[in-house]
C-alpha positions in Angstrom: 10.7 -1.3 -2.0 8.4 0.5 1.0 4.4 1.1 0.5 2.6 0.7 -2.5 5.5 -0.5 -4.7 6.2 -3.1 -2.2 2.6 -4.7 -3.3 3.3 -4.1 -7.1 6.6 -6.7 -6.5 4.8 -8.9 -4.6 1.9 -9.3 -6.0 3.9 -9.8 -9.9 6.4 -11.8 -8.2 3.7 -14.4 -6.6 1.6 -14.5 -9.7 4.9 -15.8 -11.5 5.4 -18.2 -8.9 3.0 -19.0 -7.0 0.2 -21.5 -7.0 -0.6 -22.3 -3.9 -4.0 -20.1 -2.9 -5.4 -18.7 0.9 -9.3 -19.7 1.0 -11.3 -16.7 0.1 -13.5 -17.6 2.7 -11.3 -15.6 5.3 -12.8 -12.2 5.0 -10.5 -9.3 5.4 -12.5 -6.3 7.3 -9.6 -3.6 7.4 -11.3 -0.4 8.7 -10.0 2.5 6.8 -10.8 5.2 9.7 -8.7 8.0 9.2 -8.5 11.1 11.2 -11.9 13.5 11.3 -12.8 13.9 7.7 -13.2 17.2 6.3 -12.8 18.6 3.1 -9.9 18.6 1.2 -10.6 22.1 -0.5 -10.6 23.7 2.5 -8.0 21.9 4.8 -4.2 22.3 3.9 -2.3 19.2 3.3 0.2 17.8 5.6 3.5 18.7 4.1 5.3 15.4 5.1 2.7 13.0 3.4 2.5 15.5 0.9 6.8 14.9 0.3 5.9 11.3 1.0 3.1 11.0 -2.1 5.2 12.7 -4.3 8.1 10.8 -3.8 6.2 7.6 -4.1 4.4 8.7 -7.1 8.6 9.0 -8.6 9.6 6.2 -7.4 6.2 4.1 -9.4 6.7 6.1 -12.7 10.7 5.6 -12.2 10.5 1.3 -12.2 11.5 0.4 -15.8 9.7 -2.4 -15.5 6.1 -1.2 -14.8 4.7 1.1 -17.3 1.7 3.7 -15.5 -1.4 3.6 -16.7 -3.4 5.5 -14.1 -2.5 7.8 -11.3 -5.7 9.0 -9.2 -4.9 11.1 -6.1 -7.5 12.3 -3.7 -7.3 13.9 -0.6 -9.2 12.4 1.9 -8.3 15.1 4.9 -5.7 16.6 6.0 -3.6 14.1 7.3 -5.0 10.7 4.6 -4.8 10.7 1.2 -6.1 7.8 -1.6 -4.3 6.7 -4.7 -6.0 5.1 -7.7 -2.4 3.1 -9.4 -2.7 1.1 -13.0 0.4 0.0 -13.9 1.4 -3.0 -16.6 4.5 -5.0 -15.7 6.2 -5.5 -18.5 8.0 -8.7 -18.1 4.9 -10.7 -17.1 2.7 -9.1 -19.2 0.2 -8.2 -16.5 -1.4 -5.6 -15.6 -2.1 -4.3 -12.0 -4.5 -1.9 -10.3 -4.4 -1.1 -6.7 -6.2 1.0 -4.6 -4.7 2.5 -1.4 -5.3 4.6 1.1 -2.1 6.3 3.0 -2.4 8.1 6.7 0.0 10.1 8.2 -0.2 10.5 12.1 1.6 12.9 14.9 3.7 10.2 16.1 4.6 6.5 15.7 2.6 5.2 18.3 -0.6 6.7 17.4 0.3 4.7 14.0 1.1 1.3 15.8 -1.9 2.3 17.8 -4.2 2.4 14.8 -2.6 -0.6 13.1 -3.1 -2.6 16.3 -7.1 -1.5 16.3 -7.4 -2.8 12.8 -8.8 -6.3 12.1 -6.1 -8.5 10.9 -7.3 -11.6 11.8 -7.7 -12.6 8.6 -3.3 -11.2 7.4 -0.2 -12.5 8.4 2.9 -10.3 9.5 4.8 -10.9 6.7 7.8 -8.6 7.8 9.4 -6.6 10.3 12.2 -5.6 8.2 12.9 -2.5 7.5 13.6 -2.1 3.7 16.3 -0.2 2.6 15.0 2.9 0.4 11.8 3.9 -1.0 10.1 6.8 -0.8 9.9 6.9 2.5 13.8 7.2 3.1 13.6 9.3 0.5 11.6 12.2 2.3 13.2 11.6 5.7 17.0 10.6 4.9 16.9 7.3 7.1 14.8 3.8 6.6 11.9 3.8 8.7 12.4 2.6 12.7 9.0 0.6 13.0 8.1 -1.4 10.1 4.9 -4.0 9.5 3.7 -5.4 6.5 0.8 -7.6 7.1 -0.7 -9.8 4.2 -3.8 -11.3 3.1 -4.1 -12.8 -0.1 -7.6 -13.6 -1.5 -8.6 -16.1 -3.9 -6.6 -18.0 -6.1 -3.0 -17.4 -8.2 -4.6 -19.5 -11.1 -7.9 -18.1 -11.0 -6.6 -14.0 -11.6 -10.7 -12.8 -11.5 -11.2 -13.6 -7.8 -7.5 -13.3 -6.7 -6.2 -10.3 -4.6 -3.8 -8.8 -2.6 -4.5 -6.7 0.6 -1.5 -5.4 2.8 -1.5 -2.8 5.7 2.2 -1.6 6.4 3.3 0.9 8.5 6.7 2.5 8.2 6.6 5.2 11.4 4.1 7.3 11.5 2.5 6.6 8.2 0.2 3.4 8.0 -0.6 2.2 4.0 -4.1 0.0 3.5 -3.4 -1.2 0.0 -5.7 -3.3 -1.9 -4.8 -4.8 -5.8 -6.0 -7.0 -8.3 -5.0 -7.8 -11.8 -6.8 -7.3 -14.1 -5.0 -8.9 -16.9 
């Protein structure tokens, strides 16, 4: 469960079994700045990020527990893309919407510097263990050497109208900034 598929799993598991809440007066202000923005119409997309996003989409669509209702990919520039994803969990009968930005960096250190510069005050470090499998491993043939997942839960799981998950993940030189919300 690497990158966004992880947020859907975390979100659904938390809704199913979590009754505690995190105070919503914590503000998770994370800047999703990306390397210089240019028109995606005239810019060639980063080949690695393109392969990753294709593998990620295939992973999401092949999850037998999730029925994808909407998938929209928009390139921000040559090294970053925005995905809007809505899926229905067949087991829990919940619809989840995720808003994700993926950025690829020239090096893992550049990605680490980017994450380190973000405002992570409201987040907790949820994992540093690289999960096996997933889109990253599918594209590279190995799990990421550097993996960090930061999580911020906003609202109360018993009141889905104000319940959101915010996740920042680094898998080597890819950073994903995600927000997910239960729609129904």
